[in-house]
C-alpha positions in Angstrom: -31.4 -11.6 -177.1 -30.1 -15.6 -177.5 -30.1 -16.8 -181.1 -32.6 -19.4 -180.2 -35.0 -16.8 -178.8 -34.7 -15.0 -182.0 -35.4 -17.8 -184.1 -38.0 -18.9 -181.9 -40.3 -16.0 -182.8 -39.9 -16.2 -186.3 -42.4 -17.9 -188.5 -41.7 -21.6 -189.9 -40.7 -21.1 -193.4 -40.2 -23.3 -196.4 -36.9 -24.6 -195.7 -37.8 -25.7 -192.2 -41.2 -27.3 -193.7 -39.4 -29.1 -196.4 -37.0 -30.9 -194.0 -39.9 -32.1 -191.9 -41.6 -33.3 -195.0 -38.6 -35.1 -196.5 -37.4 -36.6 -193.1 -41.1 -37.5 -192.5 -41.6 -39.1 -195.6 -37.9 -41.0 -195.3 -39.1 -42.5 -191.8 -42.6 -43.4 -194.1 -40.5 -45.5 -196.7 -38.2 -47.0 -193.6 -41.5 -47.9 -191.7 -43.1 -49.6 -194.5 -39.7 -51.3 -195.7 -39.1 -52.7 -191.8 -42.9 -53.8 -191.5 -43.1 -55.1 -195.3 -41.9 -58.8 -194.0 -44.3 -58.9 -191.2 -47.0 -58.0 -193.5 -45.9 -60.8 -196.0 -44.8 -63.5 -193.6 -48.1 -65.7 -194.0 -47.6 -65.4 -198.1 -44.3 -66.5 -197.6 -44.5 -69.0 -195.0 -47.1 -70.8 -197.7 -44.6 -70.2 -200.3 -41.3 -71.7 -199.0 -43.7 -74.3 -196.8 -41.7 -73.2 -193.3 -43.2 -73.2 -190.0 -43.7 -69.5 -188.5 -41.3 -70.3 -185.3 -38.7 -71.2 -187.7 -39.3 -67.7 -189.4 -38.1 -66.0 -186.1 -34.4 -65.3 -187.1 -35.6 -63.7 -190.3 -38.4 -61.7 -188.7 -35.7 -60.4 -186.0 -32.6 -59.9 -188.4 -33.7 -56.1 -189.5 -34.5 -55.3 -185.8 -31.1 -56.3 -184.8 -29.9 -54.4 -187.9 -32.0 -51.3 -186.3 -30.6 -51.8 -182.9 -26.7 -52.0 -184.2 -27.6 -49.2 -187.2 -29.2 -46.7 -184.5 -26.2 -47.1 -182.0 -23.5 -46.9 -184.6 -25.4 -44.2 -186.9 -26.1 -42.1 -183.9 -22.5 -41.5 -183.4 -21.2 -40.9 -186.9 -24.0 -38.8 -187.4 -22.5 -36.1 -184.5 -18.8 -37.3 -186.3 -19.3 -36.8 -189.9 -22.5 -34.6 -190.3 -26.2 -35.5 -190.3 -26.7 -35.8 -194.0 -23.6 -37.5 -195.1 -24.6 -40.3 -192.5 -28.2 -40.3 -193.7 -27.4 -40.6 -197.4 -25.3 -43.8 -196.8 -28.0 -45.0 -194.7 -30.8 -44.5 -197.1 -28.7 -46.3 -200.0 -28.2 -49.0 -197.7 -32.1 -49.8 -196.9 -33.3 -49.5 -200.2 -31.0 -51.9 -201.8 -31.5 -54.3 -199.1 -35.2 -54.4 -199.5 -34.7 -54.9 -203.4 -31.8 -57.6 -202.5 -35.1 -59.2 -200.2 -36.6 -59.9 -203.2 -34.3 -62.4 -204.5 -34.0 -64.6 -201.5 -35.1 -68.5 -201.6 -34.7 -69.6 -197.9 -34.7 -68.2 -194.5 -31.0 -67.8 -194.2 -30.6 -65.5 -197.2 -33.7 -63.4 -195.8 -32.0 -63.6 -192.3 -28.7 -61.9 -193.9 -30.4 -59.6 -196.3 -32.8 -58.0 -193.6 -30.2 -57.8 -191.4 -27.9 -55.7 -193.4 -31.1 -53.4 -194.6 -32.2 -53.4 -190.9 -28.3 -51.6 -190.3 -29.6 -48.7 -192.9 -32.7 -48.5 -191.2 -31.5 -47.9 -187.7 -28.6 -45.5 -188.7 -30.9 -43.1 -190.5 -33.7 -42.4 -187.7 -31.3 -40.7 -185.1 -29.9 -38.5 -187.3 -33.3 -37.3 -189.6 -34.5 -36.6 -186.1 -32.0 -34.4 -185.1 -32.2 -32.5 -188.2 -35.6 -31.7 -187.7 -35.0 -30.6 -183.9 -32.0 -28.2 -185.2 -34.1 -26.6 -188.1 -37.2 -25.9 -186.5 -38.0 -23.3 -183.7 -37.9 -24.3 -180.4 -41.6 -23.7 -179.5 -42.6 -26.8 -182.1 -39.6 -29.2 -181.6 -42.0 -31.6 -179.2 -44.6 -31.9 -181.5 -42.2 -32.3 -184.3 -40.3 -35.2 -182.9 -43.7 -36.8 -181.8 -44.6 -36.1 -185.3 -41.4 -38.1 -186.6 -42.1 -41.3 -184.4 -45.3 -41.4 -186.9 -43.4 -42.6 -189.9 -43.0 -46.6 -188.9 -46.9 -46.6 -188.1 -48.0 -44.7 -191.2 -45.5 -46.5 -193.8 -47.3 -49.9 -192.0 -51.0 -48.3 -192.9 -49.9 -47.3 -196.0 -48.4 -50.4 -196.6 -51.3 -53.0 -195.0 -53.7 -50.8 -197.1 -52.2 -51.3 -200.3 -50.8 -54.8 -200.1 -54.5 -56.3 -200.4 -54.4 -55.1 -204.0 -50.9 -55.6 -204.6 -50.0 -59.0 -203.8 -52.1 -60.8 -206.5 -50.5 -58.3 -208.8 -46.7 -58.1 -207.9 -46.8 -61.5 -205.5 -44.2 -60.7 -202.2 -41.1 -60.5 -204.4 -42.3 -57.7 -206.6 -43.9 -56.0 -203.1 -39.9 -56.0 -202.1 -38.9 -54.6 -205.4 -41.7 -51.8 -205.4 -40.5 -50.3 -202.2 -37.0 -50.5 -202.7 -37.3 -48.4 -205.9 -39.3 -46.3 -204.0 -36.6 -45.7 -201.4 -34.1 -44.6 -203.8 -36.0 -42.5 -205.6 -36.6 -40.6 -202.3 -32.8 -40.8 -201.2 -31.9 -38.8 -204.6 -34.5 -36.5 -203.7 -33.0 -36.0 -200.0 -29.7 -35.6 -201.9 -30.7 -32.5 -203.8 -33.3 -30.9 -201.4 -31.6 -31.1 -197.6 -29.1 -29.2 -196.2 -27.2 -30.4 -193.3 -27.5 -28.8 -189.7 -26.4 -25.5 -188.5 -26.2 -26.6 -185.2 -24.1 -29.4 -185.7 -22.0 -27.0 -187.9 -21.7 -24.5 -185.5 -20.9 -27.2 -182.7 -18.2 -28.5 -185.1 -16.3 -25.0 -185.2 -17.8 -24.5 -188.8 -18.9 -21.4 -188.5 -18.7 -19.6 -191.4 -20.7 -22.6 -193.4 -23.5 -22.6 -190.3 -23.9 -19.1 -190.9 -24.1 -19.2 -194.8 -27.2 -21.9 -193.9 -28.8 -19.8 -191.5 -28.6 -16.3 -193.4 -29.7 -18.0 -196.9 -32.7 -19.8 -195.1 -33.6 -18.5 -191.7 -32.4 -14.9 -191.4 -30.2 -12.8 -193.3 -29.4 -10.2 -190.7 -27.4 -13.3 -188.5 -24.0 -12.2 -187.8 -21.0 -14.7 -186.6 -21.6 -13.1 -183.1 -25.0 -14.4 -183.1 -24.0 -18.1 -183.1 -21.0 -18.2 -181.2 -22.9 -17.9 -177.6 -25.0 -21.2 -178.4 -21.6 -23.1 -180.0 -21.6 -25.6 -176.6 -17.8 -26.6 -177.7 -16.4 -23.2 -177.6 -18.6 -21.3 -175.1 -17.4 -20.3 -171.6 -21.1 -20.8 -170.0 -20.6 -24.8 -170.5 -16.9 -25.7 -169.9 -16.0 -29.3 -169.9 -18.9 -29.8 -172.5 -16.4 -31.2 -175.4 -15.9 -33.9 -172.9 -19.6 -34.6 -171.7 -20.8 -37.7 -173.1 -24.2 -39.6 -173.4 -22.8 -41.6 -170.4 -22.1 -38.5 -168.3 -23.9 -38.5 -164.7 -25.9 -35.6 -165.4 -28.0 -37.9 -168.1 -28.3 -40.6 -165.5 -32.1 -40.5 -164.7 -32.5 -39.7 -168.6 -30.7 -42.5 -169.8 -32.4 -45.0 -166.8 -36.1 -44.1 -167.5 -35.9 -43.3 -171.1 -34.2 -47.0 -171.9 -36.9 -48.8 -169.9 -39.7 -46.9 -171.7 -38.6 -47.2 -175.1 -37.5 -50.9 -174.8 -41.0 -52.1 -173.2 -43.3 -50.0 -175.3 -41.1 -51.0 -178.5 -41.4 -54.8 -177.7 -45.2 -54.3 -177.1 -45.2 -52.3 -180.5 -43.2 -54.6 -182.7 -44.8 -57.4 -181.3 -48.5 -56.2 -183.0 -46.6 -55.0 -186.0 -44.6 -58.1 -186.8 -47.2 -60.9 -185.6 -50.5 -59.6 -185.8 -51.5 -61.1 -189.2 -50.1 -64.5 -188.1 -52.3 -64.4 -184.8 -55.3 -63.4 -186.5 -54.7 -66.0 -188.9 -54.2 -68.5 -186.0 -57.7 -67.1 -184.9 -59.2 -68.6 -188.3 -59.7 -65.0 -189.4 -58.9 -64.8 -193.3 -55.5 -62.6 -194.4 -57.5 -59.8 -195.6 -59.5 -59.3 -192.2 -55.6 -59.9 -190.5 -54.3 -56.7 -193.0 -57.2 -54.9 -191.8 -56.4 -55.8 -187.9 -52.8 -54.2 -188.8 -54.3 -51.2 -190.5 -56.1 -50.4 -187.8 -53.0 -50.5 -185.4 -51.2 -48.5 -187.9 -53.6 -45.8 -188.8 -54.6 -45.5 -185.0 -51.1 -45.0 -184.2 -50.5 -42.4 -186.6 -53.6 -40.6 -185.0 -52.2 -40.7 -181.5 -48.8 -39.5 -182.6 -50.7 -36.6 -184.0 -52.0 -35.8 -180.5 -48.7 -36.6 -178.2 -47.2 -33.2 -178.9 -49.9 -31.0 -178.1 -50.8 -33.8 -174.9 -47.0 -32.9 -173.8 -47.3 -29.2 -173.8 -50.8 -28.9 -172.0 -50.1 -32.1 -169.4 -46.4 -33.1 -169.3 -44.6 -35.8 -170.6 -44.7 -38.3 -167.0 -49.2 -37.4 -167.3 -48.9 -38.4 -170.6 -46.8 -41.6 -170.2 -48.8 -42.6 -167.0 -52.1 -42.4 -168.6 -51.6 -44.0 -171.8 -49.7 -46.9 -170.4 -52.3 -47.7 -168.3 -54.7 -47.5 -171.3 -52.3 -49.9 -172.9 -52.7 -52.3 -170.4 -56.2 -52.3 -170.5 -56.5 -52.6 -174.5 -54.2 -55.8 -173.8 -56.6 -57.6 -171.2 -59.3 -56.8 -174.1 -57.3 -58.5 -176.6 -56.2 -61.1 -174.9 -59.8 -62.5 -173.6 -61.5 -62.2 -176.9 -58.6 -64.0 -178.8 -58.6 -66.8 -175.8 -62.2 -67.1 -176.0 -62.1 -67.8 -180.0 -62.6 -72.0 -180.4 -62.7 -73.3 -183.9 -64.6 -70.4 -185.5 -64.3 -67.2 -184.2 -67.8 -65.5 -182.8 -70.0 -63.2 -184.3 -68.8 -59.8 -183.6 -65.4 -61.0 -182.1 -63.5 -59.6 -184.7 -64.6 -55.9 -184.1 -63.4 -56.7 -180.5 -60.2 -57.6 -181.5 -59.7 -54.8 -184.1 -60.9 -52.4 -181.7 -58.8 -53.7 -178.9 -55.7 -53.4 -181.6 -56.6 -50.3 -182.4 -56.2 -49.3 -178.7 -53.0 -50.4 -178.5 -51.8 -48.5 -181.3 -53.3 -45.4 -179.9 -51.7 -45.9 -176.3 -48.4 -47.5 -177.0 -47.9 -45.6 -179.3 -48.4 -42.0 -177.6 -45.7 -43.5 -175.1 -43.1 -44.1 -177.6 -43.6 -40.5 -179.1 -43.5 -38.9 -175.9 -40.0 -40.9 -175.3 -38.8 -39.4 -178.7 -39.4 -35.7 -177.6 -37.8 -36.6 -174.0 -34.7 -38.0 -175.4 -34.6 -35.8 -178.3 -35.0 -32.5 -176.1 -33.1 -34.0 -173.2 -29.5 -34.1 -174.7 -27.7 -31.2 -176.3 -26.8 -30.7 -179.7 -22.9 -32.2 -180.0 -24.2 -35.3 -178.5 -28.3 -35.2 -179.7 -27.6 -37.9 -182.1 -25.6 -40.2 -180.4 -28.2 -40.1 -177.3 -31.0 -40.9 -179.6 -29.0 -43.5 -181.4 -28.4 -45.3 -178.0 -31.7 -44.9 -176.8 -33.4 -46.5 -179.7 -30.7 -49.4 -179.9 -32.3 -50.0 -176.8 -35.9 -49.7 -177.3 -35.3 -51.5 -180.7 -33.3 -54.6 -178.8 -37.0 -55.3 -177.6 -38.0 -55.3 -181.0 -35.4 -57.5 -181.8 -36.1 -60.3 -178.8 -40.0 -59.9 -180.1 -39.0 -60.9 -183.8 -36.5 -63.7 -182.0 -39.2 -65.5 -180.1 -42.6 -64.2 -181.1 -43.0 -67.1 -183.1 -42.2 -69.3 -180.4 -44.6 -67.8 -178.1 -47.4 -68.2 -180.6 -46.2 -71.8 -180.6 -46.2 -72.5 -177.2 -49.8 -72.8 -176.5 -50.9 -74.1 -179.8 -53.5 -72.3 -181.7 -53.6 -69.8 -178.7 -51.9 -66.5 -178.6 -52.5 -65.9 -174.7 -48.4 -66.3 -173.6 -47.3 -63.4 -176.1 -50.3 -61.5 -174.7 -49.6 -62.1 -171.4 -45.9 -61.1 -172.2 -47.2 -57.6 -173.5 -49.5 -57.2 -170.7 -46.6 -57.3 -168.2 -44.6 -55.4 -170.0 -47.1 -52.3 -169.8 -45.4 -51.9 -166.2 -42.1 -51.4 -167.3 -43.1 -48.8 -169.5 -45.4 -47.1 -166.4 -42.3 -47.3 -164.6 -39.8 -45.7 -167.1 -42.3 -43.1 -167.9 -42.1 -42.6 -164.1 -38.3 -42.2 -163.7 -37.7 -40.2 -166.8 -39.9 -37.4 -164.5 -39.6 -34.7 -167.2 -41.6 -32.0 -167.9 -41.5 -30.9 -171.6 -43.0 -27.8 -171.5 -41.3 -26.4 -168.5 -38.1 -28.0 -170.7 -38.7 -26.0 -173.6 -39.7 -22.5 -171.7 -36.4 -22.2 -170.0 -34.0 -24.1 -172.6 
């Protein structure tokens, strides 16, 4: 019996749960760090007395770093090991978050967020690879989808706490507290997290992989159990060592996956980065604007938890088709309601807006979670971290773009946000098309992998 089949029949143990929890916590902190500037933007704009359009480079800087970090961190994870790259990345974004508290103008904030964003980005592909390579195949789609909940969950916690914390710590104190929390978790990961046995085996480090598997999975495993699944040494996949993410057999996966990630993450980061701003533009108080951001994030968390089971029941293609269509409906409602607000919001309009934002959180996040599962399971172990990293680099370039032009799109029409909303509506069609091109069915792939 193949090793993956033997492991798939065993119950999930403490080590596998520990890997999932630590990686989830790390991505939550990453999500909080990433969204912190967007949540605090109205306060910083007031403190520095600058226009929202001028703040675009600072908003985009972390996302530029994210994009570059994912593209570089993925290959580094495949070359030097998941854990080693993860630790360096976490230290970078922890110190970067603390340094943001010391900035005094847009230029300084832009530089600091670019550096810390690089750490954010490099951590994500290797953490997802670790989870996929430690957990049994039968739960991988659900676990990978769950990993995508880190950013919205971190933002949800942040938007809930900031209502109470900003008056006490100020925006600078919020950055310092978040950075210190990141460093504490980094130490916990260093002590409690092993590297990936699949990565070690793929690199020919059979003895190290076997030691980990015997200790944490099955003490009866032998070297012969590992060798058949070593893609770089086995005869079943000749030339695998020369295979790259850009090989011909990944063309459909890359084209559809990259399109899906770019458009869906442009939509998500637009709400994450600018929700508090466009809600205050519509004359809602800061407290209600933060509540709107909270609604987006909590609904994104809930939908991600549903994504894994839905993929098993209906397949990734059908999930993306349905979710992108409902994202379109939610954005149209949001656009219509925001456009109808004059100098003062009409009674009940706030709750319609919150429900529409929540709808975007549910359905757009479901598209992203499905994309994570498809891209992770679509690549073999020896290029998995690279594949995820490149996909995230492409996707987060959508976030970079919304950071750069979001303030401008909000300013084009004065006090109206319909230009930004119209852009997001257009991108739901790209999300739909990307899901159609990928045309993967996770339940079939999982059962036959």
